[in-house]
N, CA, C and O atoms as a GROMACS GRO file, in nm:
protein
  548
    1MET      N    1   2.814   4.527   3.142
    1MET     CA    2   2.701   4.465   3.079
    1MET      C    3   2.662   4.339   3.156
    1MET      O    4   2.748   4.260   3.193
    2SER      N    5   2.532   4.320   3.180
    2SER     CA    6   2.483   4.203   3.251
    2SER      C    7   2.484   4.081   3.160
    2SER      O    8   2.461   4.093   3.040
    3PRO      N    9   2.511   3.964   3.216
    3PRO     CA   10   2.503   3.842   3.137
    3PRO      C   11   2.360   3.819   3.088
    3PRO      O   12   2.265   3.864   3.152
    4THR      N   13   2.345   3.752   2.978
    4THR     CA   14   2.212   3.724   2.924
    4THR      C   15   2.199   3.575   2.898
    4THR      O   16   2.298   3.503   2.887
    5ILE      N   17   2.074   3.530   2.889
    5ILE     CA   18   2.046   3.393   2.850
    5ILE      C   19   1.948   3.395   2.732
    5ILE      O   20   1.864   3.485   2.723
    6ASP      N   21   1.958   3.299   2.646
    6ASP     CA   22   1.867   3.289   2.532
    6ASP      C   23   1.759   3.186   2.564
    6ASP      O   24   1.789   3.075   2.607
    7VAL      N   25   1.635   3.225   2.544
    7VAL     CA   26   1.521   3.136   2.563
    7VAL      C   27   1.428   3.152   2.447
    7VAL      O   28   1.430   3.256   2.380
    8ASP      N   29   1.345   3.049   2.421
    8ASP     CA   30   1.250   3.063   2.313
    8ASP      C   31   1.138   3.159   2.353
    8ASP      O   32   1.125   3.193   2.471
    9GLU      N   33   1.059   3.202   2.258
    9GLU     CA   34   0.957   3.302   2.279
    9GLU      C   35   0.853   3.256   2.384
    9GLU      O   36   0.815   3.335   2.471
   10GLN      N   37   0.809   3.133   2.377
   10GLN     CA   38   0.710   3.082   2.474
   10GLN      C   39   0.766   3.084   2.615
   10GLN      O   40   0.696   3.123   2.708
   11THR      N   41   0.890   3.042   2.632
   11THR     CA   42   0.952   3.044   2.765
   11THR      C   43   0.960   3.187   2.815
   11THR      O   44   0.928   3.214   2.931
   12TYR      N   45   1.002   3.279   2.731
   12TYR     CA   46   1.010   3.418   2.771
   12TYR      C   47   0.874   3.472   2.815
   12TYR      O   48   0.863   3.540   2.917
   13ARG      N   49   0.770   3.441   2.738
   13ARG     CA   50   0.635   3.485   2.775
   13ARG      C   51   0.593   3.426   2.910
   13ARG      O   52   0.530   3.494   2.991
   14SER      N   53   0.628   3.300   2.932
   14SER     CA   54   0.594   3.235   3.060
   14SER      C   55   0.666   3.301   3.176
   14SER      O   56   0.607   3.322   3.282
   15ILE      N   57   0.796   3.334   3.157
   15ILE     CA   58   0.870   3.400   3.263
   15ILE      C   59   0.813   3.539   3.290
   15ILE      O   60   0.796   3.577   3.406
   16GLU      N   61   0.784   3.613   3.186
   16GLU     CA   62   0.724   3.747   3.204
   16GLU      C   63   0.588   3.738   3.274
   16GLU      O   64   0.557   3.821   3.359
   17PHE      N   65   0.508   3.639   3.239
   17PHE     CA   66   0.379   3.619   3.303
   17PHE      C   67   0.398   3.590   3.450
   17PHE      O   68   0.330   3.649   3.535
   18ALA      N   69   0.491   3.499   3.483
   18ALA     CA   70   0.518   3.466   3.623
   18ALA      C   71   0.564   3.590   3.700
   18ALA      O   72   0.528   3.609   3.816
   19ALA      N   73   0.643   3.671   3.635
   19ALA     CA   74   0.692   3.793   3.699
   19ALA      C   75   0.574   3.890   3.728
   19ALA      O   76   0.568   3.949   3.836
   20ARG      N   77   0.484   3.905   3.634
   20ARG     CA   78   0.367   3.991   3.657
   20ARG      C   79   0.281   3.936   3.770
   20ARG      O   80   0.236   4.012   3.856
   21MET      N   81   0.259   3.804   3.769
   21MET     CA   82   0.174   3.742   3.873
   21MET      C   83   0.237   3.755   4.011
   21MET      O   84   0.166   3.765   4.111
   22GLY      N   85   0.371   3.754   4.017
   22GLY     CA   86   0.440   3.762   4.143
   22GLY      C   87   0.486   3.903   4.179
   22GLY      O   88   0.556   3.922   4.278
   23SER      N   89   0.448   4.000   4.099
   23SER     CA   90   0.490   4.139   4.120
   23SER      C   91   0.640   4.151   4.138
   23SER      O   92   0.689   4.215   4.232
   24THR      N   93   0.713   4.089   4.047
   24THR     CA   94   0.858   4.089   4.052
   24THR      C   95   0.914   4.103   3.912
   24THR      O   96   0.839   4.137   3.820
   25THR      N   97   1.041   4.079   3.892
   25THR     CA   98   1.104   4.092   3.761
   25THR      C   99   1.126   3.953   3.702
   25THR      O  100   1.126   3.853   3.773
   26ALA      N  101   1.146   3.951   3.571
   26ALA     CA  102   1.179   3.826   3.503
   26ALA      C  103   1.308   3.769   3.558
   26ALA      O  104   1.320   3.648   3.575
   27GLY      N  105   1.405   3.854   3.586
   27GLY     CA  106   1.532   3.808   3.640
   27GLY      C  107   1.515   3.740   3.776
   27GLY      O  108   1.580   3.639   3.804
   28GLU      N  109   1.428   3.795   3.859
   28GLU     CA  110   1.405   3.735   3.990
   28GLU      C  111   1.335   3.599   3.976
   28GLU      O  112   1.364   3.507   4.052
   29VAL      N  113   1.243   3.586   3.880
   29VAL     CA  114   1.178   3.458   3.856
   29VAL      C  115   1.284   3.353   3.823
   29VAL      O  116   1.283   3.244   3.880
   30VAL      N  117   1.374   3.385   3.732
   30VAL     CA  118   1.479   3.292   3.693
   30VAL      C  119   1.570   3.262   3.812
   30VAL      O  120   1.607   3.147   3.835
   31ALA      N  121   1.606   3.365   3.888
   31ALA     CA  122   1.693   3.345   4.004
   31ALA      C  123   1.629   3.252   4.104
   31ALA      O  124   1.696   3.165   4.160
   32ARG      N  125   1.498   3.267   4.129
   32ARG     CA  126   1.428   3.178   4.222
   32ARG      C  127   1.428   3.034   4.172
   32ARG      O  128   1.451   2.940   4.248
   33LEU      N  129   1.404   3.018   4.043
   33LEU     CA  130   1.405   2.884   3.986
   33LEU      C  131   1.541   2.818   4.003
   33LEU      O  132   1.550   2.700   4.038
   34VAL      N  133   1.646   2.893   3.978
   34VAL     CA  134   1.781   2.840   3.992
   34VAL      C  135   1.809   2.805   4.138
   34VAL      O  136   1.864   2.699   4.168
   35ARG      N  137   1.772   2.895   4.231
   35ARG     CA  138   1.793   2.867   4.374
   35ARG      C  139   1.719   2.742   4.418
   35ARG      O  140   1.775   2.657   4.487
   36THR      N  141   1.592   2.730   4.376
   36THR     CA  142   1.512   2.615   4.414
   36THR      C  143   1.568   2.485   4.357
   36THR      O  144   1.576   2.383   4.425
   37ALA      N  145   1.607   2.490   4.231
   37ALA     CA  146   1.662   2.370   4.167
   37ALA      C  147   1.798   2.333   4.224
   37ALA      O  148   1.840   2.217   4.215
   38SER      N  149   1.868   2.429   4.281
   38SER     CA  150   2.001   2.405   4.336
   38SER      C  151   2.000   2.352   4.479
   38SER      O  152   2.103   2.309   4.529
   39MET      N  153   1.886   2.356   4.544
   39MET     CA  154   1.877   2.312   4.685
   39MET      C  155   1.883   2.160   4.692
   39MET      O  156   1.821   2.092   4.610
   40PRO      N  157   1.956   2.106   4.787
   40PRO     CA  158   1.947   1.962   4.811
   40PRO      C  159   1.807   1.926   4.853
   40PRO      O  160   1.738   2.009   4.914
   41SER      N  161   1.762   1.808   4.824
   41SER     CA  162   1.624   1.771   4.856
   41SER      C  163   1.595   1.779   5.003
   41SER      O  164   1.480   1.803   5.041
   42SER      N  165   1.694   1.761   5.089
   42SER     CA  166   1.669   1.771   5.233
   42SER      C  167   1.632   1.914   5.272
   42SER      O  168   1.559   1.934   5.369
   43GLU      N  169   1.680   2.014   5.198
   43GLU     CA  170   1.646   2.151   5.230
   43GLU      C  171   1.505   2.188   5.186
   43GLU      O  172   1.444   2.280   5.240
   44THR      N  173   1.452   2.117   5.088
   44THR     CA  174   1.319   2.152   5.036
   44THR      C  175   1.209   2.069   5.099
   44THR      O  176   1.092   2.095   5.075
   45ALA      N  177   1.245   1.969   5.178
   45ALA     CA  178   1.144   1.884   5.242
   45ALA      C  179   1.072   1.962   5.351
   45ALA      O  180   1.136   2.031   5.430
   46ALA      N  181   0.943   1.951   5.355
   46ALA     CA  182   0.866   2.020   5.457
   46ALA      C  183   0.868   1.938   5.586
   46ALA      O  184   0.874   1.815   5.582
   47THR      N  185   0.864   2.006   5.699
   47THR     CA  186   0.861   1.936   5.826
   47THR      C  187   0.743   1.988   5.908
   47THR      O  188   0.701   2.103   5.894
   48SER      N  189   0.692   1.900   5.993
   48SER     CA  190   0.582   1.939   6.080
   48SER      C  191   0.641   2.001   6.206
   48SER      O  192   0.762   2.011   6.221
   49GLU      N  193   0.553   2.043   6.299
   49GLU     CA  194   0.599   2.109   6.421
   49GLU      C  195   0.687   2.017   6.504
   49GLU      O  196   0.778   2.064   6.571
   50ASP      N  197   0.662   1.886   6.501
   50ASP     CA  198   0.744   1.796   6.582
   50ASP      C  199   0.874   1.755   6.510
   50ASP      O  200   0.950   1.672   6.562
   51GLY      N  201   0.900   1.813   6.392
   51GLY     CA  202   1.023   1.788   6.320
   51GLY      C  203   1.016   1.671   6.225
   51GLY      O  204   1.115   1.643   6.156
   52ALA      N  205   0.904   1.602   6.218
   52ALA     CA  206   0.890   1.488   6.126
   52ALA      C  207   0.868   1.540   5.985
   52ALA      O  208   0.801   1.641   5.964
   53GLU      N  209   0.924   1.469   5.888
   53GLU     CA  210   0.905   1.508   5.747
   53GLU      C  211   0.762   1.480   5.709
   53GLU      O  212   0.709   1.372   5.736
   54SER      N  213   0.698   1.578   5.645
   54SER     CA  214   0.560   1.560   5.599
   54SER      C  215   0.557   1.487   5.467
   54SER      O  216   0.661   1.464   5.405
   55GLU      N  217   0.438   1.449   5.426
   55GLU     CA  218   0.424   1.380   5.299
   55GLU      C  219   0.472   1.468   5.185
   55GLU      O  220   0.471   1.591   5.195
   56ARG      N  221   0.513   1.404   5.076
   56ARG     CA  222   0.561   1.479   4.957
   56ARG      C  223   0.445   1.544   4.890
   56ARG      O  224   0.343   1.479   4.865
   57LYS      N  225   0.458   1.670   4.861
   57LYS     CA  226   0.354   1.742   4.785
   57LYS      C  227   0.425   1.824   4.677
   57LYS      O  228   0.538   1.870   4.694
   58VAL      N  229   0.355   1.839   4.567
   58VAL     CA  230   0.411   1.911   4.453
   58VAL      C  231   0.324   2.031   4.425
   58VAL      O  232   0.202   2.018   4.411
   59GLY      N  233   0.384   2.148   4.417
   59GLY     CA  234   0.307   2.268   4.386
   59GLY      C  235   0.255   2.264   4.244
   59GLY      O  236   0.328   2.227   4.151
   60VAL      N  237   0.129   2.303   4.225
   60VAL     CA  238   0.066   2.309   4.095
   60VAL      C  239  -0.011   2.440   4.083
   60VAL      O  240  -0.042   2.505   4.183
   61TYR      N  241  -0.040   2.477   3.961
   61TYR     CA  242  -0.124   2.596   3.939
   61TYR      C  243  -0.193   2.585   3.805
   61TYR      O  244  -0.158   2.502   3.721
   62VAL      N  245  -0.293   2.671   3.787
   62VAL     CA  246  -0.358   2.684   3.659
   62VAL      C  247  -0.398   2.828   3.642
   62VAL      O  248  -0.439   2.894   3.738
   63ASP      N  249  -0.386   2.878   3.519
   63ASP     CA  250  -0.437   3.010   3.484
   63ASP      C  251  -0.560   2.988   3.400
   63ASP      O  252  -0.553   2.939   3.288
   64TYR      N  253  -0.676   3.026   3.457
   64TYR     CA  254  -0.802   3.003   3.387
   64TYR      C  255  -0.888   3.128   3.395
   64TYR      O  256  -0.912   3.181   3.504
   65GLU      N  257  -0.934   3.175   3.280
   65GLU     CA  258  -1.017   3.294   3.272
   65GLU      C  259  -0.954   3.414   3.343
   65GLU      O  260  -1.022   3.493   3.408
   66GLY      N  261  -0.821   3.425   3.329
   66GLY     CA  262  -0.752   3.539   3.385
   66GLY      C  263  -0.722   3.529   3.533
   66GLY      O  264  -0.678   3.627   3.593
   67HIS      N  265  -0.745   3.414   3.594
   67HIS     CA  266  -0.723   3.394   3.737
   67HIS      C  267  -0.625   3.279   3.760
   67HIS      O  268  -0.638   3.172   3.701
   68ARG      N  269  -0.528   3.303   3.844
   68ARG     CA  270  -0.434   3.195   3.879
   68ARG      C  271  -0.483   3.128   4.007
   68ARG      O  272  -0.512   3.195   4.106
   69THR      N  273  -0.491   2.996   4.002
   69THR     CA  274  -0.529   2.917   4.118
   69THR      C  275  -0.409   2.826   4.147
   69THR      O  276  -0.362   2.753   4.059
   70ARG      N  277  -0.361   2.830   4.271
   70ARG     CA  278  -0.249   2.746   4.314
   70ARG      C  279  -0.298   2.635   4.405
   70ARG      O  280  -0.399   2.648   4.474
   71GLY      N  281  -0.226   2.528   4.403
   71GLY     CA  282  -0.260   2.417   4.491
   71GLY      C  283  -0.140   2.325   4.510
   71GLY      O  284  -0.030   2.353   4.462
   72SER      N  285  -0.163   2.217   4.579
   72SER     CA  286  -0.058   2.117   4.597
   72SER      C  287  -0.115   1.980   4.560
   72SER      O  288  -0.230   1.948   4.590
   73TYR      N  289  -0.032   1.902   4.494
   73TYR     CA  290  -0.067   1.769   4.448
   73TYR      C  291   0.010   1.669   4.533
   73TYR      O  292   0.131   1.681   4.552
   74ASP      N  293  -0.062   1.570   4.583
   74ASP     CA  294  -0.001   1.462   4.663
   74ASP      C  295   0.017   1.342   4.573
   74ASP      O  296  -0.082   1.279   4.535
   75PRO      N  297   0.139   1.306   4.539
   75PRO     CA  298   0.161   1.192   4.448
   75PRO      C  299   0.116   1.060   4.506
   75PRO      O  300   0.086   0.967   4.431
   76ASP      N  301   0.109   1.049   4.638
   76ASP     CA  302   0.067   0.922   4.700
   76ASP      C  303  -0.082   0.902   4.694
   76ASP      O  304  -0.129   0.792   4.668
   77THR      N  305  -0.160   1.008   4.719
   77THR     CA  306  -0.306   0.996   4.722
   77THR      C  307  -0.372   1.046   4.594
   77THR      O  308  -0.489   1.018   4.570
   78LYS      N  309  -0.296   1.122   4.512
   78LYS     CA  310  -0.345   1.184   4.388
   78LYS      C  311  -0.437   1.304   4.416
   78LYS      O  312  -0.498   1.356   4.323
   79ARG      N  313  -0.449   1.348   4.540
   79ARG     CA  314  -0.535   1.460   4.576
   79ARG      C  315  -0.472   1.593   4.536
   79ARG      O  316  -0.350   1.606   4.528
   80ILE      N  317  -0.559   1.690   4.512
   80ILE     CA  318  -0.515   1.829   4.497
   80ILE      C  319  -0.586   1.911   4.603
   80ILE      O  320  -0.709   1.908   4.616
   81ASP      N  321  -0.504   1.987   4.680
   81ASP     CA  322  -0.556   2.079   4.778
   81ASP      C  323  -0.537   2.219   4.724
   81ASP      O  324  -0.424   2.259   4.693
   82ILE      N  325  -0.646   2.294   4.712
   82ILE     CA  326  -0.639   2.431   4.657
   82ILE      C  327  -0.589   2.523   4.765
   82ILE      O  328  -0.637   2.521   4.878
   83ALA      N  329  -0.490   2.606   4.729
   83ALA     CA  330  -0.426   2.694   4.827
   83ALA      C  331  -0.457   2.840   4.807
   83ALA      O  332  -0.432   2.920   4.898
   84SER      N  333  -0.510   2.881   4.690
   84SER     CA  334  -0.534   3.024   4.667
   84SER      C  335  -0.666   3.043   4.592
   84SER      O  336  -0.720   2.950   4.531
   85GLY      N  337  -0.714   3.164   4.597
   85GLY     CA  338  -0.835   3.199   4.524
   85GLY      C  339  -0.960   3.161   4.600
   85GLY      O  340  -0.952   3.120   4.715
   86PRO      N  341  -1.076   3.175   4.536
   86PRO     CA  342  -1.203   3.150   4.602
   86PRO      C  343  -1.222   3.005   4.646
   86PRO      O  344  -1.305   2.978   4.732
   87LEU      N  345  -1.147   2.912   4.588
   87LEU     CA  346  -1.161   2.771   4.623
   87LEU      C  347  -1.058   2.727   4.729
   87LEU      O  348  -1.051   2.609   4.764
   88ALA      N  349  -0.979   2.822   4.779
   88ALA     CA  350  -0.876   2.790   4.879
   88ALA      C  351  -0.934   2.711   4.995
   88ALA      O  352  -1.042   2.742   5.045
   89GLY      N  353  -0.860   2.609   5.036
   89GLY     CA  354  -0.904   2.527   5.149
   89GLY      C  355  -0.980   2.402   5.105
   89GLY      O  356  -1.000   2.311   5.185
   90GLN      N  357  -1.022   2.398   4.980
   90GLN     CA  358  -1.093   2.279   4.934
   90GLN      C  359  -0.995   2.175   4.886
   90GLN      O  360  -0.889   2.207   4.834
   91SER      N  361  -1.032   2.050   4.904
   91SER     CA  362  -0.948   1.937   4.866
   91SER      C  363  -1.028   1.848   4.772
   91SER      O  364  -1.147   1.826   4.792
   92PHE      N  365  -0.961   1.796   4.670
   92PHE     CA  366  -1.028   1.715   4.569
   92PHE      C  367  -0.955   1.580   4.556
   92PHE      O  368  -0.832   1.574   4.562
   93LYS      N  369  -1.030   1.475   4.538
   93LYS     CA  370  -0.973   1.340   4.530
   93LYS      C  371  -0.884   1.321   4.408
   93LYS      O  372  -0.794   1.237   4.410
   94THR      N  373  -0.910   1.398   4.302
   94THR     CA  374  -0.836   1.381   4.179
   94THR      C  375  -0.804   1.516   4.116
   94THR      O  376  -0.873   1.614   4.144
   95PRO      N  377  -0.702   1.523   4.032
   95PRO     CA  378  -0.676   1.646   3.959
   95PRO      C  379  -0.795   1.687   3.872
   95PRO      O  380  -0.821   1.806   3.854
   96THR      N  381  -0.866   1.589   3.818
   96THR     CA  382  -0.981   1.619   3.732
   96THR      C  383  -1.093   1.683   3.812
   96THR      O  384  -1.159   1.776   3.764
   97GLY      N  385  -1.116   1.634   3.934
   97GLY     CA  386  -1.218   1.695   4.019
   97GLY      C  387  -1.185   1.839   4.052
   97GLY      O  388  -1.273   1.925   4.053
   98ALA      N  389  -1.058   1.865   4.080
   98ALA     CA  390  -1.015   2.003   4.108
   98ALA      C  391  -1.030   2.091   3.985
   98ALA      O  392  -1.072   2.206   3.995
   99ALA      N  393  -0.994   2.037   3.868
   99ALA     CA  394  -1.004   2.112   3.744
   99ALA      C  395  -1.150   2.150   3.717
   99ALA      O  396  -1.180   2.264   3.681
  100ARG      N  397  -1.240   2.055   3.735
  100ARG     CA  398  -1.383   2.082   3.715
  100ARG      C  399  -1.431   2.192   3.807
  100ARG      O  400  -1.508   2.279   3.766
  101ALA      N  401  -1.387   2.190   3.931
  101ALA     CA  402  -1.430   2.292   4.028
  101ALA      C  403  -1.384   2.432   3.985
  101ALA      O  404  -1.460   2.529   3.997
  102VAL      N  405  -1.261   2.442   3.935
  102VAL     CA  406  -1.209   2.572   3.889
  102VAL      C  407  -1.292   2.622   3.771
  102VAL      O  408  -1.334   2.738   3.768
  103VAL      N  409  -1.316   2.535   3.675
  103VAL     CA  410  -1.394   2.574   3.556
  103VAL      C  411  -1.534   2.614   3.596
  103VAL      O  412  -1.586   2.716   3.549
  104THR      N  413  -1.598   2.536   3.683
  104THR     CA  414  -1.735   2.567   3.725
  104THR      C  415  -1.742   2.701   3.797
  104THR      O  416  -1.837   2.777   3.781
  105HIS      N  417  -1.638   2.728   3.878
  105HIS     CA  418  -1.638   2.854   3.953
  105HIS      C  419  -1.626   2.977   3.860
  105HIS      O  420  -1.702   3.073   3.872
  106TYR      N  421  -1.530   2.970   3.771
  106TYR     CA  422  -1.502   3.088   3.687
  106TYR      C  423  -1.585   3.098   3.561
  106TYR      O  424  -1.599   3.206   3.504
  107LYS      N  425  -1.640   2.987   3.517
  107LYS     CA  426  -1.720   2.990   3.394
  107LYS      C  427  -1.835   2.888   3.406
  107LYS      O  428  -1.834   2.784   3.341
  108PRO      N  429  -1.933   2.918   3.490
  108PRO     CA  430  -2.038   2.821   3.522
  108PRO      C  431  -2.122   2.780   3.401
  108PRO      O  432  -2.187   2.675   3.405
  109GLY      N  433  -2.122   2.857   3.297
  109GLY     CA  434  -2.208   2.825   3.181
  109GLY      C  435  -2.147   2.724   3.084
  109GLY      O  436  -2.213   2.686   2.988
  110VAL      N  437  -2.024   2.680   3.108
  110VAL     CA  438  -1.962   2.586   3.014
  110VAL      C  439  -1.953   2.448   3.077
  110VAL      O  440  -1.958   2.432   3.199
  111ASN      N  441  -1.942   2.348   2.992
  111ASN     CA  442  -1.924   2.210   3.039
  111ASN      C  443  -1.789   2.204   3.113
  111ASN      O  444  -1.685   2.237   3.055
  112PRO      N  445  -1.790   2.161   3.240
  112PRO     CA  446  -1.665   2.165   3.318
  112PRO      C  447  -1.573   2.045   3.295
  112PRO      O  448  -1.466   2.037   3.357
  113ASN      N  449  -1.612   1.952   3.208
  113ASN     CA  450  -1.529   1.834   3.191
  113ASN      C  451  -1.392   1.872   3.139
  113ASN      O  452  -1.379   1.930   3.032
  114ARG      N  453  -1.290   1.837   3.216
  114ARG     CA  454  -1.150   1.860   3.182
  114ARG      C  455  -1.069   1.744   3.225
  114ARG      O  456  -1.106   1.674   3.320
  115ASN      N  457  -0.958   1.719   3.159
  115ASN     CA  458  -0.861   1.621   3.204
  115ASN      C  459  -0.767   1.693   3.300
  115ASN      O  460  -0.685   1.775   3.257
  116GLY      N  461  -0.778   1.664   3.426
  116GLY     CA  462  -0.697   1.732   3.526
  116GLY      C  463  -0.548   1.716   3.507
  116GLY      O  464  -0.471   1.805   3.545
  117TRP      N  465  -0.504   1.608   3.449
  117TRP     CA  466  -0.361   1.582   3.430
  117TRP      C  467  -0.301   1.680   3.329
  117TRP      O  468  -0.182   1.713   3.336
  118SER      N  469  -0.384   1.728   3.234
  118SER     CA  470  -0.335   1.824   3.136
  118SER      C  471  -0.391   1.965   3.161
  118SER      O  472  -0.371   2.055   3.079
  119PHE      N  473  -0.459   1.984   3.270
  119PHE     CA  474  -0.515   2.114   3.310
  119PHE      C  475  -0.417   2.184   3.404
  119PHE      O  476  -0.390   2.302   3.388
  120TRP      N  477  -0.364   2.111   3.502
  120TRP     CA  478  -0.275   2.166   3.604
  120TRP      C  479  -0.132   2.168   3.553
  120TRP      O  480  -0.089   2.077   3.481
  121LEU      N  481  -0.058   2.271   3.590
  121LEU     CA  482   0.083   2.284   3.555
  121LEU      C  483   0.168   2.277   3.683
  121LEU      O  484   0.125   2.318   3.790
  122LEU      N  485   0.287   2.225   3.668
  122LEU     CA  486   0.380   2.218   3.782
  122LEU      C  487   0.424   2.359   3.816
  122LEU      O  488   0.458   2.438   3.727
  123ASP      N  489   0.424   2.390   3.942
  123ASP     CA  490   0.462   2.524   3.989
  123ASP      C  491   0.611   2.530   4.021
  123ASP      O  492   0.652   2.575   4.128
  124ASP      N  493   0.690   2.484   3.924
  124ASP     CA  494   0.835   2.482   3.943
  124ASP      C  495   0.904   2.564   3.835
  124ASP      O  496   1.027   2.561   3.821
  125GLY      N  497   0.823   2.639   3.758
  125GLY     CA  498   0.880   2.721   3.652
  125GLY      C  499   0.897   2.651   3.519
  125GLY      O  500   0.932   2.714   3.419
  126SER      N  501   0.873   2.519   3.517
  126SER     CA  502   0.894   2.444   3.393
  126SER      C  503   0.779   2.462   3.294
  126SER      O  504   0.798   2.449   3.173
  127GLY      N  505   0.661   2.493   3.344
  127GLY     CA  506   0.543   2.501   3.259
  127GLY      C  507   0.492   2.366   3.215
  127GLY      O  508   0.405   2.357   3.128
  128ALA      N  509   0.545   2.259   3.275
  128ALA     CA  510   0.507   2.122   3.238
  128ALA      C  511   0.373   2.087   3.299
  128ALA      O  512   0.338   2.134   3.408
  129PHE      N  513   0.298   2.003   3.227
  129PHE     CA  514   0.171   1.956   3.278
  129PHE      C  515   0.193   1.858   3.392
  129PHE      O  516   0.296   1.791   3.399
  130LEU      N  517   0.096   1.851   3.481
  130LEU     CA  518   0.101   1.755   3.592
  130LEU      C  519   0.119   1.613   3.538
  130LEU      O  520   0.180   1.529   3.604
  131GLN      N  521   0.068   1.586   3.421
  131GLN     CA  522   0.079   1.456   3.356
  131GLN      C  523   0.225   1.406   3.353
  131GLN      O  524   0.249   1.286   3.358
  132THR      N  525   0.320   1.500   3.344
  132THR     CA  526   0.460   1.458   3.327
  132THR      C  527   0.515   1.385   3.451
  132THR      O  528   0.613   1.312   3.440
  133ILE      N  529   0.453   1.403   3.569
  133ILE     CA  530   0.498   1.332   3.687
  133ILE      C  531   0.397   1.229   3.734
  133ILE      O  532   0.415   1.170   3.840
  134ARG      N  533   0.293   1.205   3.657
  134ARG     CA  534   0.187   1.115   3.699
  134ARG      C  535   0.237   0.979   3.740
  134ARG      O  536   0.194   0.926   3.842
  135HIS      N  537   0.327   0.920   3.662
  135HIS     CA  538   0.376   0.787   3.689
  135HIS      C  539   0.519   0.785   3.741
  135HIS      O  540   0.582   0.680   3.748
  136ALA      N  541   0.568   0.901   3.779
  136ALA     CA  542   0.710   0.911   3.819
  136ALA      C  543   0.732   0.870   3.965
  136ALA      O  544   0.846   0.851   4.008
  137THR      N  545   0.624   0.855   4.041
  137THR     CA  546   0.644   0.826   4.181
  137THR      C  547   0.614   0.683   4.217
  137THR      O  548   0.626   0.645   4.333
   0.00000   0.00000   0.00000
């Protein structure tokens, strides 16, 4: 018998959703989260071609109107760079600017005003809003 873990219903739904989005299993989603969380920070730091450590960026995503948009948040500049979907390659000065662009793209008929800090989620499996790290750096 395989070991099991108990999670609340919302967490389970989030894991299952992540598995569907990644074309993988719920178990693999959990395994990736554990592997990532277990890595020393030196292993997760990005480096440029010359070997220098690049600026710190945090993966973020949003699921809006059935579409997942991924990006990276720079805690130093507060910018969000969109990495996937039709807006890929665009950079926004603030999380709110990026949130408005996503809403405008997928639902142009609605008011795009959104609070970007509570629109974007951390792409670390926690499901936490970007707001949770806003003042942490």
